C-alpha positions as CSV (number, residue, x, y, z in Angstrom):
1,M,-29.0,-167.7,28.9
2,A,-30.8,-164.5,29.9
3,D,-32.1,-162.2,27.2
4,R,-29.5,-159.4,26.8
5,R,-32.3,-156.9,26.0
6,F,-33.5,-157.1,29.6
7,F,-30.6,-158.4,31.7
8,E,-27.0,-157.3,31.8
9,R,-24.5,-160.0,32.6
10,S,-21.2,-159.6,34.5
11,G,-18.2,-161.9,34.3
12,P,-16.8,-164.3,33.4
13,F,-15.5,-165.5,36.8
14,K,-13.3,-168.3,38.0
15,L,-15.1,-171.2,39.6
16,G,-13.0,-170.7,42.8
17,E,-14.2,-167.1,43.1
18,L,-17.8,-168.2,42.8
19,A,-17.3,-170.9,45.4
20,S,-16.0,-168.4,47.9
21,L,-18.8,-165.9,47.5
22,A,-21.4,-168.7,47.6
23,D,-20.1,-170.3,50.9
24,A,-19.5,-173.5,48.9
25,E,-16.5,-175.9,49.1
26,P,-14.9,-177.2,45.9
27,A,-15.0,-181.0,45.8
28,P,-11.7,-182.9,45.6
29,G,-10.3,-182.6,42.0
30,C,-12.5,-179.6,41.2
31,D,-10.9,-177.2,38.7
32,T,-11.2,-173.9,40.6
33,D,-9.6,-172.1,37.6
34,L,-12.4,-173.1,35.3
35,I,-13.8,-169.9,33.6
36,V,-17.6,-169.8,34.1
37,H,-19.5,-167.5,31.8
38,D,-23.1,-167.9,33.0
39,T,-25.6,-169.8,35.1
40,G,-28.1,-172.2,33.6
41,S,-30.6,-175.0,34.4
42,L,-29.5,-178.6,34.6
43,E,-31.1,-179.2,31.2
44,S,-29.7,-176.2,29.4
45,A,-26.3,-175.4,31.0
46,T,-23.2,-176.0,28.9
47,G,-19.6,-176.7,29.7
48,N,-18.8,-173.1,30.6
49,E,-21.9,-172.6,32.8
50,I,-22.8,-173.5,36.3
51,S,-26.1,-175.0,37.6
52,F,-27.4,-176.5,40.9
53,L,-29.3,-179.4,42.4
54,E,-31.4,-179.0,45.5
55,N,-34.7,-180.9,44.8
56,R,-33.8,-184.6,44.3
57,K,-36.8,-184.9,41.9
58,Y,-34.2,-183.6,39.3
59,L,-31.6,-186.2,39.9
60,A,-32.1,-187.7,36.4
61,A,-31.6,-184.2,34.9
62,F,-28.4,-183.8,37.1
63,E,-27.1,-187.2,35.9
64,N,-27.5,-186.2,32.3
65,S,-26.5,-182.5,32.6
66,Q,-23.8,-181.0,30.4
67,A,-23.1,-178.2,32.9
68,G,-19.4,-177.6,33.5
69,A,-20.0,-177.0,37.2
70,C,-22.8,-177.6,39.7
71,V,-23.6,-176.7,43.3
72,I,-24.9,-179.7,45.2
73,S,-25.0,-181.3,48.6
74,T,-22.3,-183.9,49.4
75,K,-24.9,-186.7,49.4
76,D,-25.5,-186.4,45.7
77,A,-21.8,-186.4,44.6
78,E,-21.8,-190.0,43.5
79,R,-24.6,-189.2,41.0
80,A,-22.6,-186.6,39.2
81,P,-21.7,-187.1,35.5
82,A,-18.0,-187.7,34.7
83,G,-16.0,-184.5,34.3
84,M,-18.4,-182.2,36.1
85,N,-16.9,-179.8,38.6
86,L,-18.7,-179.9,41.9
87,L,-19.2,-177.3,44.6
88,F,-20.5,-178.6,47.9
89,S,-23.0,-176.5,49.9
90,S,-25.2,-177.1,52.9
91,N,-27.8,-175.0,51.0
92,P,-27.3,-175.3,47.2
93,Y,-30.3,-173.1,46.4
94,R,-28.9,-170.2,48.5
95,S,-25.5,-170.7,47.0
96,F,-26.8,-170.6,43.5
97,A,-28.8,-167.5,44.3
98,L,-25.6,-165.8,45.4
99,I,-23.8,-166.8,42.3
100,T,-26.7,-165.7,40.0
101,R,-26.8,-162.3,41.8
102,H,-23.0,-162.0,41.1
103,F,-23.6,-162.6,37.4
104,Y,-26.7,-160.4,37.2
105,P,-26.4,-157.6,39.8
106,E,-29.1,-155.0,40.0
107,K,-28.6,-152.0,37.8
108,P,-27.0,-149.1,39.8
109,V,-29.1,-146.1,40.7
110,L,-27.7,-143.3,38.6
111,G,-29.4,-140.4,40.3
112,G,-31.2,-137.5,38.6
113,R,-34.7,-136.2,38.2
114,H,-36.9,-136.6,35.1
115,A,-38.3,-133.3,33.8
116,S,-41.8,-134.5,34.2
117,A,-41.5,-135.4,37.9
118,S,-43.4,-133.2,40.3
119,I,-41.6,-132.6,43.6
120,A,-43.1,-130.5,46.4
121,D,-40.9,-127.6,47.6
122,T,-41.0,-128.9,51.1
123,A,-39.9,-132.4,50.2
124,T,-36.3,-133.5,50.9
125,V,-34.8,-135.6,48.0
126,S,-31.2,-136.8,48.0
127,A,-29.2,-135.7,45.0
128,T,-28.2,-139.3,44.5
129,A,-31.9,-140.5,44.2
130,E,-33.2,-141.5,40.8
131,I,-36.6,-140.0,40.1
132,S,-38.3,-141.3,37.0
133,A,-40.9,-139.9,34.6
134,G,-44.3,-138.9,36.1
135,V,-43.2,-139.3,39.8
136,V,-45.1,-137.2,42.3
137,I,-43.5,-136.5,45.7
138,D,-45.8,-134.6,48.1
139,D,-45.1,-132.2,50.9
140,D,-42.5,-133.0,53.6
141,A,-41.6,-136.4,52.1
142,V,-38.0,-137.5,52.6
143,I,-36.2,-139.6,50.0
144,G,-32.9,-141.1,51.0
145,D,-29.6,-141.7,49.1
146,E,-29.6,-143.9,46.0
147,V,-33.4,-144.5,46.2
148,H,-35.0,-145.4,42.8
149,L,-38.6,-144.3,42.1
150,G,-40.0,-145.9,39.0
151,A,-42.3,-144.2,36.5
152,N,-45.5,-142.7,37.9
153,V,-44.8,-143.5,41.5
154,Y,-46.7,-141.5,44.1
155,I,-45.1,-140.6,47.4
156,G,-47.6,-139.1,49.9
157,P,-47.0,-136.3,52.4
158,G,-44.5,-136.9,55.2
159,V,-43.4,-140.3,53.9
160,H,-39.8,-141.3,54.7
161,I,-37.9,-143.7,52.4
162,G,-34.6,-145.1,53.5
163,D,-31.3,-145.2,51.6
164,G,-31.1,-147.7,48.7
165,T,-34.8,-148.6,48.5
166,R,-36.3,-149.3,45.1
167,V,-40.0,-148.6,44.3
168,G,-41.4,-150.0,41.0
169,A,-43.6,-148.2,38.5
170,C,-47.1,-147.0,39.5
171,A,-46.7,-147.8,43.2
172,S,-48.1,-145.5,45.8
173,L,-46.7,-145.0,49.3
174,E,-48.7,-143.1,51.9
175,Y,-48.7,-142.8,55.7
176,C,-45.5,-144.8,56.0
177,E,-41.9,-145.0,57.0
178,V,-39.7,-147.3,55.0
179,G,-36.3,-148.6,55.9
180,R,-33.1,-149.1,53.9
181,N,-32.6,-151.4,50.9
182,C,-36.2,-152.4,50.4
183,N,-37.6,-153.5,47.1
184,F,-41.2,-152.7,46.2
185,H,-42.5,-154.1,42.9
186,P,-44.8,-152.3,40.5
187,G,-48.3,-151.5,41.7
188,V,-47.6,-151.9,45.4
189,R,-50.0,-150.0,47.6
190,I,-48.6,-149.0,51.0
191,G,-50.7,-147.1,53.6
192,T,-54.1,-147.5,52.1
193,R,-57.1,-147.1,54.4
194,G,-57.6,-150.1,56.7
195,F,-61.0,-151.9,56.5
196,G,-62.6,-150.7,59.7
197,V,-66.4,-150.5,59.5
198,A,-68.9,-150.2,62.4
199,M,-71.8,-152.2,61.0
200,D,-75.3,-151.0,61.9
201,P,-78.8,-151.4,60.4
202,R,-79.0,-147.6,60.1
203,G,-76.0,-147.7,57.8
204,H,-72.4,-148.7,58.2
205,V,-69.9,-146.2,59.5
206,E,-66.3,-146.1,58.4
207,L,-63.8,-145.9,61.3
208,P,-61.0,-143.4,60.6
209,Q,-57.6,-145.2,60.2
210,I,-55.1,-142.8,61.8
211,G,-52.1,-145.1,62.2
212,R,-49.1,-145.6,59.9
213,V,-47.2,-148.4,58.2
214,I,-43.7,-149.0,59.6
215,I,-41.5,-151.1,57.3
216,G,-38.0,-152.3,58.3
217,N,-34.8,-152.8,56.3
218,D,-34.4,-155.3,53.4
219,V,-38.1,-155.9,53.0
220,E,-39.4,-157.1,49.6
221,I,-43.0,-156.5,48.6
222,G,-44.4,-158.1,45.4
223,A,-46.4,-156.6,42.6
224,N,-50.0,-155.4,43.4
225,T,-49.7,-156.3,47.1
226,T,-51.5,-154.0,49.6
227,V,-50.5,-153.1,53.1
228,D,-53.1,-151.1,55.0
229,R,-52.2,-148.5,57.5
230,G,-53.2,-149.0,61.1
231,M,-56.4,-147.9,62.8
232,G,-54.4,-146.2,65.7
233,P,-51.7,-148.7,66.3
234,D,-49.3,-149.0,63.4
235,T,-49.1,-151.8,60.9
236,V,-45.5,-153.1,61.2
237,I,-43.3,-155.3,58.9
238,G,-40.0,-156.5,60.3
239,D,-36.6,-156.5,58.7
240,G,-35.9,-159.0,56.0
241,T,-39.5,-160.1,55.4
242,K,-40.3,-161.1,51.8
243,I,-43.9,-160.7,50.5
244,D,-45.0,-162.1,47.2
245,N,-47.4,-160.7,44.6
246,L,-51.1,-160.1,45.4
247,V,-50.9,-160.4,49.1
248,Q,-53.2,-158.4,51.5
249,I,-51.8,-157.2,54.9
250,G,-54.6,-155.8,57.0
251,H,-54.6,-152.8,59.5
252,N,-52.7,-153.1,62.8
253,V,-51.0,-156.4,61.7
254,E,-47.5,-156.8,63.2
255,I,-45.1,-159.0,61.3
256,G,-41.7,-160.1,62.7
257,K,-38.3,-160.4,61.0
258,N,-37.6,-162.6,58.0
259,C,-41.1,-163.9,57.4
260,I,-42.3,-165.3,54.0
261,F,-45.7,-164.7,52.4
262,A,-46.5,-166.5,49.1
263,A,-48.9,-165.2,46.5
264,Q,-52.6,-164.5,47.4
265,S,-52.2,-165.0,51.1
266,G,-54.1,-162.6,53.4
267,I,-53.6,-161.5,57.0
268,A,-56.6,-159.9,58.7
269,G,-56.4,-157.0,61.0
270,S,-54.6,-156.9,64.4
271,T,-53.0,-160.3,64.0
272,K,-49.4,-160.6,65.3
273,L,-46.8,-162.9,63.6
274,G,-43.4,-163.7,65.1
275,D,-40.1,-164.0,63.3
276,F,-39.5,-166.5,60.5
277,V,-43.2,-167.3,59.9
278,I,-43.9,-168.9,56.5
279,C,-47.3,-168.6,54.9
280,A,-47.6,-170.6,51.7
281,A,-49.9,-169.6,48.7
282,K,-53.5,-168.7,49.4
283,V,-53.3,-168.8,53.2
284,G,-55.9,-166.9,55.0
285,V,-55.5,-165.8,58.7
286,I,-58.4,-164.2,60.5
287,G,-57.9,-161.2,62.7
288,H,-56.7,-160.8,66.3
289,L,-54.6,-164.0,66.4
290,T,-51.1,-164.7,67.4
291,V,-48.8,-166.8,65.1
292,G,-45.6,-167.8,66.9
293,S,-42.1,-167.5,65.6
294,G,-41.0,-170.2,63.2
295,A,-44.6,-171.4,62.5
296,R,-45.4,-172.7,59.0
297,I,-48.8,-172.6,57.4
298,A,-49.5,-174.9,54.4
299,G,-50.9,-173.6,51.2
300,M,-54.7,-172.8,51.0
301,S,-55.1,-173.2,54.8
302,G,-57.5,-171.1,56.8
303,V,-56.2,-170.2,60.2
304,V,-58.9,-169.5,62.8
305,K,-57.0,-169.9,66.1
306,D,-53.5,-169.1,67.5
307,V,-50.6,-171.0,66.1
308,A,-47.8,-172.0,68.5
309,P,-44.2,-171.2,67.8
310,G,-42.6,-173.7,65.5
311,E,-45.9,-175.5,64.7
312,T,-46.8,-176.6,61.2
313,V,-50.5,-176.4,60.4
314,A,-52.7,-177.2,57.4
315,G,-56.3,-177.4,56.3
316,I,-59.5,-175.5,56.8
317,P,-59.8,-174.8,59.7
318,A,-56.0,-175.2,60.0
319,G,-54.7,-177.7,62.5
320,P,-51.6,-179.8,63.1
321,H,-50.2,-180.9,59.8
322,R,-49.9,-184.6,60.8
323,E,-53.6,-184.6,61.8
324,W,-54.5,-183.1,58.5
325,L,-52.6,-185.8,56.6
326,R,-54.4,-188.5,58.6
327,K,-57.8,-187.0,57.9
328,Q,-57.0,-186.8,54.2
329,A,-55.9,-190.5,54.2
330,Y,-59.1,-191.5,56.0
331,L,-61.3,-189.7,53.6
332,E,-59.5,-191.2,50.6
333,N,-60.0,-194.7,52.1
334,V,-63.7,-194.1,52.7
335,A,-64.2,-192.8,49.2
336,K,-62.4,-195.9,47.7
337,R,-64.5,-198.3,49.8
338,R,-67.7,-196.6,48.8
339,G,-66.7,-196.6,45.2
340,K,-66.4,-200.4,45.0
């Protein structure tokens, strides 16, 4: 159960209502009138709570769970404990996420301006926006309806922020246009100077970065992630892309729709990524490459050449995943033989 000091719970809800909103189908004999009070893990959930099973590593926990209801795939139904109400889903994790969001919706934006906020006379700020303590909004910035700006956020000159976007404490947004319903976590840095340096023995010369950052709708950017503005072309992040904490997006990078970037990954300048690209944790991609739509890059990989659409790559330098697995197996066998 979530700590009530930090999270406000809605409900309770009937199981049938949860099934409907989660795109799940009640199993035969399921009690859709069951009153569900909360979500929980397989190990901790009680008879009036709902859980889920997606990773079959947790089958033992599922078989011993006391949860009153559980979201699962049909293939695991026979492993369910007696009396458990089942909801069948083709994607249990997604269904459980929708249910959890129903129990724990984001706090509404209440509107209003804290007395300590500093807002330029030429800025346009919606009356329904919520401006917290210490916020600075510079000249000609535009803040849309129901935008939330956390404490000590800085919004630079001319920045546009679309309706429903939330910006966490101490973030800074400059040289950018942001779409609707984005979620930027604390400490995000958008529009910082791209790393463009003309190296020379007489002394390095910084190249002015005169582009912007263009961010689509429904984009999430994690805590302390940085997105550099373009050198002349813009840095672009497509609709629905989700970026974890401590990620670096270089100047002129173009990212398609619904991409995923896990923590500590970095994309160097002028690389182009298609839609639905997945970069696992600590991935590094050098500059001026093309990563095709649907490509997947395994954790801690170093990408030094183009990746074809739909390809899965791994290793340093990154290559086809199956080849990497074969190389790892070969090296382990060699090490075992030499160790005898």
